Backbone as a printed PyTorch tensor [residue, N CA C, xyz], in Angstrom:
tensor([[[-42.0430, -42.7680,  21.9650],
         [-41.0390, -41.7400,  20.5610],
         [-40.6130, -42.5950,  20.2880]],

        [[-41.1980, -42.1210,  18.9720],
         [-40.0280, -42.7860,  17.9080],
         [-38.6470, -41.8600,  17.4470]],

        [[-37.7230, -42.8580,  17.1730],
         [-36.4910, -41.9660,  16.6450],
         [-36.2820, -42.5510,  15.6700]],

        [[-35.4650, -41.7220,  14.5720],
         [-34.7480, -42.5210,  13.6080],
         [-33.2930, -42.5710,  14.1650]],

        [[-32.5980, -43.5140,  13.1720],
         [-30.6520, -43.5570,  13.7250],
         [-30.1390, -44.1030,  12.2720]],

        [[-29.4770, -43.1390,  12.0260],
         [-28.7690, -43.1170,  10.8760],
         [-27.2550, -43.6290,  11.0830]],

        [[-27.5220, -44.9120,  10.5160],
         [-26.1030, -45.6840,  10.3340],
         [-25.4960, -45.1590,   8.9700]],

        [[-24.2270, -44.9070,   9.1350],
         [-23.2140, -44.2190,   7.7870],
         [-21.8480, -44.9420,   8.0670]],

        [[-21.8900, -46.1300,   6.9450],
         [-20.8470, -46.8440,   6.8980],
         [-19.2030, -45.9320,   7.0540]],

        [[-17.8780, -46.8390,   7.3630],
         [-17.0360, -45.9150,   7.0550],
         [-16.2630, -45.7750,   5.9580]],

        [[-16.5220, -45.8650,   4.8180],
         [-16.3220, -45.5510,   3.2710],
         [-17.4420, -44.6550,   3.2240]],

        [[-18.7790, -44.3470,   3.7280],
         [-19.4000, -43.6110,   2.9940],
         [-19.2660, -42.1000,   3.8220]],

        [[-18.7470, -42.3570,   5.2700],
         [-18.2150, -40.9520,   5.9300],
         [-16.8150, -40.9120,   5.6230]],

        [[-16.2330, -41.1860,   4.9540],
         [-14.8620, -40.6900,   4.3010],
         [-15.1980, -39.8140,   3.2320]],

        [[-16.3920, -40.5260,   2.2280],
         [-16.2400, -39.9010,   0.9760],
         [-17.1570, -38.9000,   1.1030]],

        [[-17.7780, -38.6810,   2.5060],
         [-18.7330, -37.6470,   2.5960],
         [-17.4580, -36.3980,   3.4830]],

        [[-16.7630, -36.6110,   4.1200],
         [-15.8020, -35.6270,   4.2090],
         [-14.9630, -35.1930,   3.1810]],

        [[-14.6490, -35.8710,   2.3490],
         [-13.8270, -35.4210,   1.3210],
         [-14.3120, -34.7430,   0.2020]],

        [[-15.9020, -35.4270,  -0.0720],
         [-16.8550, -34.3920,  -0.5300],
         [-16.9530, -32.7230,  -0.0920]],

        [[-17.0780, -32.6780,   1.0910],
         [-17.4310, -31.7260,   2.4320],
         [-16.0970, -30.7640,   1.8940]],

        [[-14.6810, -31.6300,   1.8860],
         [-13.5390, -30.5280,   1.8650],
         [-13.0070, -29.9540,   0.4080]],

        [[-13.4480, -30.8060,  -0.2080],
         [-13.4070, -30.4430,  -2.1740],
         [-14.5350, -29.2800,  -1.7970]],

        [[-15.7980, -29.4920,  -1.4770],
         [-16.4820, -27.8860,  -1.9730],
         [-15.7330, -26.5390,  -1.2060]],

        [[-15.2840, -26.8480,   0.0000],
         [-14.7170, -25.9690,   0.7800],
         [-13.8280, -25.0630,   0.2990]],

        [[-12.8330, -26.0390,  -0.2810],
         [-11.4430, -25.3530,  -1.1290],
         [-11.5880, -25.4820,  -2.4560]],

        [[-12.8310, -25.4270,  -3.3630],
         [-13.1980, -24.8210,  -4.7970],
         [-14.0420, -23.1040,  -3.5730]],

        [[-14.4440, -23.2790,  -2.5990],
         [-14.7680, -21.8350,  -2.5730],
         [-13.9820, -21.0220,  -2.3880]],

        [[-12.9500, -21.3740,  -1.3580],
         [-11.3270, -20.6410,  -1.4860],
         [-10.4310, -20.3400,  -2.5340]],

        [[-10.6010, -21.6720,  -3.5090],
         [ -9.8880, -21.4160,  -4.6920],
         [-10.6430, -20.3120,  -5.4920]],

        [[-11.5390, -20.3710,  -5.4530],
         [-12.3320, -18.8340,  -6.4620],
         [-12.3430, -17.5050,  -5.6460]],

        [[-11.8130, -17.9670,  -4.5030],
         [-11.6400, -16.4430,  -3.9650],
         [-10.2940, -16.0230,  -3.8850]],

        [[ -9.5900, -16.7230,  -3.2850],
         [ -7.9930, -16.1490,  -2.9600],
         [ -7.5310, -15.7960,  -4.1520]],

        [[ -7.3460, -15.9190,  -5.5970],
         [ -6.7040, -14.7780,  -6.4700],
         [ -7.2990, -13.7030,  -6.2810]],

        [[ -8.4790, -13.5250,  -6.0370],
         [ -9.2290, -11.8530,  -5.7020],
         [ -8.6660, -11.4910,  -4.8630]],

        [[ -7.5490, -11.3400,  -3.7000],
         [ -7.1400, -10.8550,  -2.7230],
         [ -6.4700,  -9.6070,  -3.5300]],

        [[ -6.5730,  -8.7210,  -3.1170],
         [ -5.8090,  -7.5210,  -3.1730],
         [ -4.1230,  -7.7200,  -2.8030]],

        [[ -3.4730,  -6.7980,  -3.1520],
         [ -1.6170,  -7.3620,  -3.2420],
         [ -1.4880,  -6.6780,  -2.0740]],

        [[  0.1570,  -7.6020,  -1.2050],
         [  0.1090,  -6.6840,  -0.0920],
         [  0.4370,  -5.6040,   0.0370]],

        [[  0.4820,  -4.1900,   0.6330],
         [  0.5150,  -2.8090,   0.5360],
         [  1.1570,  -2.6390,   1.9650]],

        [[  2.3580,  -1.9630,   1.5140],
         [  3.5650,  -1.8090,   2.4210],
         [  3.9220,  -0.0750,   1.7830]],

        [[  4.3590,   0.7020,   3.1850],
         [  4.8430,   1.8820,   3.1110],
         [  6.4690,   2.0380,   3.3790]],

        [[  6.8810,   2.2470,   1.5610],
         [  8.4710,   1.9140,   1.7880],
         [  9.1600,   2.5800,   2.9970]],

        [[ 10.0020,   2.3480,   4.2460],
         [ 10.2500,   2.8200,   5.0850],
         [ 11.2700,   3.8220,   4.8160]],

        [[ 12.4680,   3.3240,   4.0570],
         [ 13.0820,   4.5130,   4.1540],
         [ 12.5140,   6.1760,   2.9360]],

        [[ 11.3780,   5.6370,   2.1910],
         [ 10.9530,   6.5490,   1.4930],
         [  9.4100,   7.1870,   2.8340]],

        [[  9.4170,   6.7590,   3.6070],
         [  8.1460,   7.1380,   4.4520],
         [  8.0080,   8.5960,   4.5950]],

        [[  9.1260,   9.2160,   4.5630],
         [  9.5050,  10.8690,   5.1450],
         [ 10.1910,  11.9250,   4.3150]],

        [[  9.9960,  13.1390,   3.9850],
         [ 10.9360,  13.7060,   2.8470],
         [ 11.0630,  14.8110,   4.2140]],

        [[ 12.0460,  15.8250,   4.1090],
         [ 12.7880,  17.0090,   4.9920],
         [ 13.1180,  18.0280,   4.4170]],

        [[ 12.7540,  18.6670,   3.9480],
         [ 12.9340,  20.2450,   3.5180],
         [ 13.6570,  21.0000,   4.5180]],

        [[ 15.1930,  21.5530,   4.1850],
         [ 15.5660,  22.7100,   4.8130],
         [ 15.5370,  23.5310,   4.3180]],

        [[ 16.0380,  25.1420,   5.1370],
         [ 15.9010,  26.0540,   4.5890],
         [ 17.2980,  26.3080,   3.6320]],

        [[ 17.2790,  27.6990,   3.2240],
         [ 18.7980,  28.0000,   2.7720],
         [ 19.8950,  28.5800,   3.4700]],

        [[ 20.7600,  28.0650,   3.2910],
         [ 21.9850,  28.4890,   3.5980],
         [ 22.5510,  27.9770,   4.9570]],

        [[ 21.0820,  27.0260,   5.3550],
         [ 21.9400,  26.1690,   6.7640],
         [ 21.9460,  25.0080,   6.9930]],

        [[ 22.6830,  24.3230,   5.4880],
         [ 22.6050,  22.9250,   5.6170],
         [ 21.1740,  22.1900,   5.8810]],

        [[ 22.3890,  20.7880,   6.3790],
         [ 20.8570,  19.8380,   6.8530],
         [ 20.8130,  19.8680,   8.6650]],

        [[ 20.9330,  20.6870,   9.1360],
         [ 20.7340,  20.9560,  10.7340],
         [ 19.1140,  21.1660,  11.2310]],

        [[ 18.8910,  20.4070,  12.7980],
         [ 18.2070,  20.3700,  13.0070],
         [ 17.2470,  21.7320,  13.1680]],

        [[ 17.6320,  22.9210,  12.9340],
         [ 17.1960,  23.5380,  13.5450],
         [ 16.9500,  24.6480,  11.7530]],

        [[ 17.7360,  23.6650,  11.2680],
         [ 16.8960,  24.4520,   9.7460],
         [ 16.2640,  23.7630,   8.6070]],

        [[ 15.0310,  22.6160,   9.3790],
         [ 14.3660,  22.4990,   8.5640],
         [ 13.2130,  22.7420,   8.5540]],

        [[ 12.9220,  23.3050,   7.1710],
         [ 11.9160,  24.1930,   7.2120],
         [ 10.4590,  23.4370,   7.2410]],

        [[ 10.4440,  22.3120,   6.6610],
         [  9.1030,  21.2420,   7.0060],
         [  9.2170,  19.8390,   6.5100]],

        [[  8.5080,  19.1780,   7.4360],
         [  8.6790,  17.4790,   7.1170],
         [  7.3260,  16.9320,   6.7400]],

        [[  7.2010,  16.2950,   5.7370],
         [  6.5190,  15.3490,   5.6040],
         [  6.7050,  13.8650,   5.7870]],

        [[  5.4590,  13.2310,   6.0240],
         [  5.5390,  11.8520,   6.6670],
         [  4.4790,  10.7150,   6.4660]],

        [[  4.3640,   9.9380,   5.5000],
         [  3.1780,   8.7530,   5.2760],
         [  2.8240,   8.1870,   6.7210]],

        [[  1.5890,   8.4800,   7.1920],
         [  1.7400,   7.9590,   8.3270],
         [  1.2860,   6.3870,   8.0050]],

        [[  0.3410,   6.1010,   6.8730],
         [ -0.0740,   4.4560,   6.4070],
         [ -0.8810,   4.8470,   5.1620]],

        [[ -1.1980,   3.5600,   4.8870],
         [ -2.1500,   3.5910,   3.5900],
         [ -3.0550,   2.2220,   3.2760]],

        [[ -4.2280,   2.5210,   2.8030],
         [ -4.9760,   1.3810,   2.2620],
         [ -5.5950,   1.4530,   1.3680]],

        [[ -6.0630,   0.0110,   0.8640],
         [ -6.2950,  -0.3970,  -0.3130],
         [ -7.6430,  -0.8320,  -0.6060]],

        [[ -8.3020,  -1.2510,  -1.3900],
         [ -9.1720,  -2.1910,  -2.0750],
         [ -9.1900,  -2.2880,  -3.4190]],

        [[ -9.3490,  -3.8320,  -4.3480],
         [ -8.7040,  -3.9350,  -5.4190],
         [-10.3170,  -4.6020,  -5.8270]],

        [[-10.4320,  -4.5380,  -7.2760],
         [-11.4290,  -5.3370,  -8.0270],
         [-10.8580,  -5.8980,  -8.8840]],

        [[-10.5540,  -6.7560,  -9.5330],
         [-10.5370,  -7.6860, -10.9630],
         [-11.3360,  -7.1950, -11.6840]],

        [[-11.0450,  -6.4940, -13.2480],
         [-12.2650,  -6.6190, -14.1120],
         [-12.2940,  -7.4660, -14.9140]],

        [[-11.2550,  -8.6190, -15.0230],
         [-11.6960,  -9.9950, -16.6370],
         [-11.2530, -11.0240, -15.0720]],

        [[-11.6450, -11.9860, -15.7610],
         [-12.1330, -13.2390, -15.2820],
         [-10.1840, -13.6920, -15.2620]],

        [[ -9.2240, -13.9750, -16.3620],
         [ -7.8460, -13.7040, -16.2540],
         [ -7.3080, -13.2990, -14.9830]],

        [[ -7.7590, -12.4180, -14.3140],
         [ -6.9420, -11.9700, -13.0130],
         [ -5.7480, -10.8400, -13.4670]],

        [[ -6.2810, -10.1010, -14.7710],
         [ -4.8000,  -9.3710, -14.9380],
         [ -4.9620,  -8.2370, -15.6150]],

        [[ -6.5350,  -7.5860, -15.0300],
         [ -6.4790,  -6.4280, -14.7070],
         [ -7.1050,  -5.7600, -13.8290]],

        [[ -6.8090,  -4.5260, -12.9940],
         [ -7.1120,  -4.5020, -11.5000],
         [ -7.1530,  -3.0340, -11.1410]],

        [[ -8.6420,  -2.8320, -10.6910],
         [ -8.7730,  -1.5740, -10.2640],
         [ -8.6570,  -1.3750,  -8.9530]],

        [[ -7.6270,  -0.2960,  -8.6010],
         [ -6.7050,  -0.3310,  -7.1290],
         [ -7.7440,   1.3630,  -6.6410]],

        [[ -8.6210,   0.9940,  -5.1990],
         [ -8.5720,   2.6990,  -4.9500],
         [ -7.8890,   2.4710,  -3.2920]],

        [[ -7.1120,   3.2980,  -3.6440],
         [ -5.9710,   3.5280,  -2.5960],
         [ -6.0930,   5.1090,  -1.8630]],

        [[ -6.0160,   4.8540,  -0.2470],
         [ -5.9000,   6.2930,   0.0930],
         [ -4.5040,   5.8710,   1.0000]],

        [[ -3.8900,   7.2410,   0.5530],
         [ -2.3910,   7.9790,   1.0990],
         [ -2.8240,   8.9400,   1.9300]],

        [[ -2.4600,   8.4470,   3.6700],
         [ -2.4680,   9.4550,   4.5630],
         [ -0.7440,   9.9970,   4.9090]],

        [[ -0.8020,  11.2620,   4.6250],
         [ -0.1460,  11.8160,   5.6090],
         [ -0.2850,  12.9280,   6.3200]],

        [[  0.7860,  13.1950,   7.1740],
         [  1.2370,  14.4460,   8.3060],
         [  2.7380,  14.9900,   7.7470]],

        [[  1.9440,  16.2930,   7.7850],
         [  2.9000,  17.5270,   7.6390],
         [  3.2490,  18.3530,   8.7280]],

        [[  4.9910,  18.8130,   8.4130],
         [  5.1190,  19.7090,   9.8950],
         [  5.8280,  20.8130,   9.8520]],

        [[  5.2700,  21.9170,  10.5020],
         [  6.2550,  23.0640,   9.8370],
         [  7.4200,  22.9510,  10.5950]],

        [[  8.9400,  23.3450,  10.3460],
         [ 10.2170,  23.2710,  11.2300],
         [ 10.4540,  24.2440,  11.6610]],

        [[ 11.6240,  24.3640,  12.6200],
         [ 12.1730,  25.6750,  13.3700],
         [ 12.7050,  26.6570,  12.6840]],

        [[ 13.0220,  26.2520,  10.8740],
         [ 13.5100,  27.3050,  10.4150],
         [ 12.5230,  28.2960,   9.9130]],

        [[ 10.8020,  27.6380,   9.8370],
         [  9.7990,  28.1460,   9.0730],
         [  9.7600,  27.8200,   7.8760]],

        [[  8.7390,  27.3050,   7.2640],
         [  8.4780,  27.1430,   5.9780],
         [  7.0420,  27.6310,   5.5340]],

        [[  6.8900,  27.3290,   3.9310],
         [  6.0750,  28.0560,   3.0980],
         [  4.6710,  27.6000,   3.9990]],

        [[  3.7350,  28.1370,   3.2910],
         [  2.2510,  27.9510,   3.6610],
         [  1.2600,  26.7330,   2.8860]],

        [[  2.0740,  26.3580,   2.1540],
         [  1.5250,  25.4730,   0.9690],
         [  3.2170,  24.9800,   0.8250]],

        [[  3.2490,  23.4560,   0.7440],
         [  4.6400,  22.0690,   0.5650],
         [  3.5800,  21.5330,  -0.8100]],

        [[  4.7230,  21.6610,  -1.4840],
         [  4.2080,  19.8860,  -2.2530],
         [  5.6660,  19.5460,  -2.6330]],

        [[  5.1350,  17.7160,  -2.7570],
         [  5.7420,  16.6350,  -2.6690],
         [  5.0800,  15.9210,  -3.5710]],

        [[  6.1400,  14.7970,  -3.9320],
         [  5.6250,  13.9280,  -4.9790],
         [  6.0630,  12.2390,  -4.4590]],

        [[  5.0370,  11.7890,  -4.3470],
         [  4.7530,  10.3000,  -3.7820],
         [  4.5120,   9.2420,  -4.7700]],

        [[  5.4080,   7.9860,  -4.5780],
         [  5.0620,   6.7890,  -6.0180],
         [  4.6080,   6.0780,  -5.0350]],

        [[  3.9390,   5.1570,  -6.2360],
         [  3.0890,   3.8540,  -6.1130],
         [  3.3540,   2.9990,  -7.1940]],

        [[  4.2740,   1.9850,  -6.2660],
         [  5.1660,   1.0560,  -7.1210],
         [  4.2150,  -0.8960,  -7.2760]],

        [[  4.1630,  -1.0250,  -8.2780],
         [  3.5570,  -2.9040,  -8.0050],
         [  5.3240,  -3.5300,  -8.3490]],

        [[  5.6710,  -4.2170,  -7.4720],
         [  6.2160,  -5.3440,  -7.9340],
         [  6.1640,  -6.7100,  -7.1810]],

        [[  6.4020,  -7.5910,  -8.3470],
         [  6.2660,  -9.2380,  -8.3980],
         [  7.0750,  -9.6080,  -6.9480]],

        [[  7.0810, -10.7940,  -6.6280],
         [  7.1740, -11.0890,  -5.2500],
         [  8.5040, -11.5690,  -4.7210]],

        [[  9.0950, -11.0310,  -6.0390],
         [ 10.4580, -11.1450,  -6.1300],
         [ 11.5440, -10.2450,  -5.9960]],

        [[ 10.8240,  -8.8210,  -6.2670],
         [ 11.1790,  -7.5830,  -5.7330],
         [ 10.8570,  -6.2790,  -7.1360]],

        [[ 10.7310,  -7.6990,  -8.9590],
         [ 10.8600,  -6.9970,  -9.9300],
         [  9.8450,  -5.8290,  -9.8520]],

        [[ 10.5500,  -4.7020, -10.1140],
         [  9.0600,  -3.9070, -10.2960],
         [  8.1060,  -4.2620, -11.5290]],

        [[  6.9520,  -3.8070, -11.3120],
         [  6.2110,  -4.0720, -12.6840],
         [  5.6760,  -2.8580, -13.4750]],

        [[  5.5580,  -2.1600, -12.6080],
         [  5.1100,  -0.4680, -12.7020],
         [  5.2640,   0.6160, -11.4700]],

        [[  5.0180,   1.3160, -12.2640],
         [  5.7080,   2.5840, -10.6890],
         [  4.7840,   3.9950, -11.3580]],

        [[  3.8480,   4.2310, -10.5900],
         [  3.5220,   5.7950, -11.4340],
         [  3.8450,   7.2670,  -9.9830]],

        [[  3.8410,   8.2150, -10.5270],
         [  4.2500,   9.1260,  -9.3170],
         [  3.5520,   9.9950,  -9.4400]],

        [[  2.6210,  10.7990,  -8.4600],
         [  1.8250,  11.2550,  -8.1740],
         [  2.1900,  12.8110,  -7.1310]],

        [[  1.4820,  14.0080,  -7.9960],
         [  1.6770,  15.2470,  -6.4010],
         [  0.6620,  15.0430,  -6.0050]],

        [[  1.3630,  16.0040,  -5.0310],
         [  0.2390,  16.4470,  -3.3000],
         [  0.8370,  17.2990,  -3.1710]],

        [[ -0.3030,  18.1930,  -2.8520],
         [ -0.0750,  19.8820,  -2.1840],
         [  0.2150,  19.2670,  -0.3580]],

        [[  0.4570,  20.0600,   0.4270],
         [  0.1130,  19.8830,   1.8920],
         [ -0.1560,  21.4380,   2.1280]],

        [[ -1.5820,  22.1890,   2.6340],
         [ -2.1350,  23.2570,   3.2420],
         [ -1.4770,  23.0620,   4.5940]],

        [[ -0.9470,  24.1770,   5.0810],
         [ -0.8880,  24.4970,   6.7270],
         [ -1.4730,  24.9500,   6.9030]],

        [[ -2.0540,  26.3590,   6.4600],
         [ -3.0520,  27.2140,   6.9370],
         [ -2.6400,  27.9080,   7.5930]],

        [[ -1.1840,  28.2090,   8.5010],
         [ -0.7930,  28.3580,   9.5580],
         [ -0.7790,  27.5450,  10.5250]],

        [[ -1.0990,  26.1500,  10.6650],
         [ -0.8360,  25.3550,  11.0420],
         [  0.2930,  24.7920,  11.3900]],

        [[  0.7480,  24.2500,  12.8060],
         [  1.8250,  23.4630,  12.9830],
         [  2.3590,  22.0000,  12.1250]],

        [[  0.9790,  21.6590,  12.4190],
         [  1.0590,  20.3360,  12.1530],
         [ -0.7960,  20.0630,  11.1930]],

        [[ -0.7220,  19.3010,   9.9390],
         [ -1.8630,  18.7580,   9.8970],
         [ -1.4030,  17.4010,   8.8790]],

        [[ -2.5060,  17.0140,   8.4530],
         [ -3.0130,  15.6470,   8.1970],
         [ -3.8440,  15.4160,   6.9900]],

        [[ -3.1830,  14.6230,   5.4110],
         [ -3.8190,  15.1360,   4.6030],
         [ -4.1540,  13.3810,   4.1790]],

        [[ -5.2360,  13.3250,   3.5250],
         [ -5.4830,  12.1690,   3.0540],
         [ -5.4590,  12.1140,   1.1790]],

        [[ -4.5230,  11.4420,   0.6810],
         [ -4.8050,  11.3920,  -1.2880],
         [ -5.4030,   9.9870,  -1.4660]],

        [[ -6.5060,  10.5190,  -2.1800],
         [ -7.1720,   9.1590,  -2.7860],
         [ -7.2700,   9.3480,  -4.0440]],

        [[ -6.5990,   8.1420,  -4.5300],
         [ -5.8660,   7.0950,  -5.7280],
         [ -6.5490,   6.2670,  -6.4040]],

        [[ -7.3710,   6.7270,  -7.5320],
         [ -8.0230,   5.4990,  -8.8160],
         [ -6.8910,   5.2270,  -9.7810]],

        [[ -6.3290,   3.6230,  -9.5640],
         [ -5.7020,   3.3340, -10.9080],
         [ -6.2770,   2.0000, -11.0640]],

        [[ -5.8340,   2.3190, -12.8900],
         [ -6.4070,   0.9420, -13.5460],
         [ -4.6320,   0.1130, -13.6680]],

        [[ -4.6200,  -1.3270, -13.4050],
         [ -3.1560,  -1.7950, -13.6160],
         [ -3.6260,  -2.9840, -14.4380]],

        [[ -2.7430,  -3.1010, -15.2630],
         [ -2.5610,  -4.1720, -16.3480],
         [ -1.5620,  -5.0490, -15.5910]],

        [[ -1.6180,  -6.5830, -15.1440],
         [ -0.7530,  -7.2830, -14.4630],
         [ -0.1090,  -8.1450, -15.7730]],

        [[  1.1920,  -8.5490, -15.7610],
         [  1.2730,  -9.4520, -17.0490],
         [  1.1580, -10.6210, -17.0270]],

        [[  1.0740, -11.3140, -15.7670],
         [  1.3780, -12.5330, -15.5530],
         [ -0.1010, -13.1390, -15.2870]],

        [[ -0.9610, -11.9820, -14.6450],
         [ -2.3510, -12.2010, -14.2070],
         [ -2.1900, -12.8820, -12.6810]],

        [[ -3.0840, -13.5930, -12.6290],
         [ -2.9880, -14.6390, -11.3960],
         [ -3.6590, -13.9460,  -9.7890]],

        [[ -3.8130, -12.9650,  -9.9050],
         [ -4.0580, -12.0700,  -9.0780],
         [ -3.5300, -11.4530,  -8.4760]],

        [[ -3.8980, -10.8040,  -7.4790],
         [ -3.0800,  -9.9600,  -6.0940],
         [ -1.9930, -10.9490,  -5.1020]],

        [[ -1.9690, -11.9620,  -5.2850],
         [ -1.0730, -12.5670,  -3.9090],
         [ -0.0990, -12.7920,  -4.8380]],

        [[ -0.0600, -12.5330,  -6.0860],
         [  1.5060, -12.4580,  -6.2520],
         [  2.3310, -11.1230,  -6.8480]],

        [[  1.7030, -10.0310,  -6.1670],
         [  2.3140,  -8.6610,  -6.1620],
         [  2.3620,  -8.1580,  -4.9700]],

        [[  2.9380,  -7.2680,  -5.0780],
         [  3.0720,  -6.0770,  -3.2730],
         [  2.5280,  -4.6540,  -4.3400]],

        [[  2.2260,  -3.8810,  -3.4010],
         [  2.2720,  -2.1220,  -3.7720],
         [  2.7940,  -1.6700,  -2.5870]],

        [[  3.5790,  -0.8430,  -2.6110],
         [  4.3620,  -0.4190,  -2.0830],
         [  4.1770,   1.5500,  -2.1420]],

        [[  4.4670,   2.5200,  -1.2410],
         [  4.1600,   3.7530,  -1.3390],
         [  5.1960,   4.0670,  -0.4190]],

        [[  5.8670,   5.2280,  -1.2690],
         [  6.9790,   6.2030,  -0.6540],
         [  6.9180,   7.5530,  -1.4660]],

        [[  7.4930,   8.2540,  -0.6210],
         [  7.9590,   9.7260,  -1.1940],
         [  9.2350,   9.2780,  -2.2690]],

        [[  8.9480,  10.2990,  -3.5670],
         [ 10.1990,  10.4690,  -4.6930],
         [ 10.9330,  11.4840,  -3.8640]],

        [[ 11.8190,  10.6580,  -3.6250],
         [ 13.2620,  11.0780,  -3.0340],
         [ 14.3280,  11.7790,  -3.7470]],

        [[ 15.0530,  13.1690,  -3.5460],
         [ 16.5770,  12.9810,  -4.2430],
         [ 17.1090,  12.2500,  -3.9400]],

        [[ 18.0660,  12.0050,  -4.4970],
         [ 19.6020,  11.4610,  -3.4930],
         [ 20.4720,  11.9200,  -2.3970]],

        [[ 20.1850,  13.6030,  -1.9330],
         [ 20.4550,  13.8420,  -1.0470],
         [ 19.3290,  13.5030,   0.2000]],

        [[ 18.3660,  13.1650,  -0.1830],
         [ 17.1410,  13.0440,   0.4500],
         [ 17.2360,  11.8920,   1.1060]],

        [[ 17.7420,  10.7010,   0.5140],
         [ 17.4320,   9.2920,   0.3770],
         [ 18.4380,   9.4690,   1.7740]],

        [[ 19.8140,   9.7330,   1.1830],
         [ 20.7890,   9.8810,   2.2880],
         [ 20.7350,  10.2080,   3.5960]],

        [[ 20.2030,  11.7450,   3.7270],
         [ 19.3750,  12.1710,   5.1690],
         [ 18.8090,  10.9410,   5.6860]],

        [[ 17.7620,  10.4460,   5.0180],
         [ 16.6460,   9.1440,   5.6910],
         [ 17.7850,   8.1570,   6.2900]],

        [[ 19.0810,   7.6640,   5.5320],
         [ 19.8000,   6.7300,   5.8150],
         [ 20.1070,   7.3630,   7.0720]],

        [[ 20.6790,   8.2140,   7.3610],
         [ 21.6840,   8.5040,   8.6940],
         [ 20.3840,   9.1340,   9.5900]],

        [[ 19.0340,   9.2560,   9.2150],
         [ 18.1940,   9.7300,  10.2170],
         [ 17.7830,   8.5350,  10.6780]],

        [[ 18.3840,   7.5380,  10.3590],
         [ 18.1830,   6.1050,  11.1120],
         [ 16.4210,   5.5450,  10.4830]],

        [[ 16.0800,   5.7280,   9.1980],
         [ 14.7640,   5.3980,   8.6540],
         [ 15.1180,   3.9090,   7.9120]]])
C-alpha cells in the first residue's frame, strides 16, 4: 500500500492559516454591512387606549385598546454605497373592545422611525391603520409596509435602529406611563 505524506513547514502552515482567515474575514466584511438595522417596538408607544365620553380614564370606561404585539422586517440595499435601503416590514397588532363598548371600526396611527446608534432621528414616517372588530371582542391585524429610505451616511444597517410605535397624544403617553408601559 502506497501512502503520501505531506510535510508542511511551520512557516507555510502559518501562512496558510493567515490566508484562510483573511478569506473568511473578507467574506464576512462583504456581508456584514448589508444586515438590516435592529428593529424594536418602543415600549411606551406599544399600546393605545381610547376611552368613552364622560367617564375619564377609568378601567370601566375603556372603549377599545390596541397593542403592537411584534414587528419584523427584511431589507435590501439598492446601491453599493449602502446609502439606500428598501425595507419590507410587518407590524402585528391586536385590538380589543373595552367594557364601555367601542366602535366596530377603530383608526390608529403608528410610526416607523430610523435612528442612528446614538439615538438621533434620521427619518420618521406615520402610517394609518384600521382595526375592524366585526363584532368580535379581540382581533389581530398585520400591516405590511414597503419603504425606500435614503441613509445620509451609508454604511449599512449596522449603523441604524428602526423603532415602531403608536403615534400618541400627550394624554395617551401619560396614561401609558401610569400603566407601567
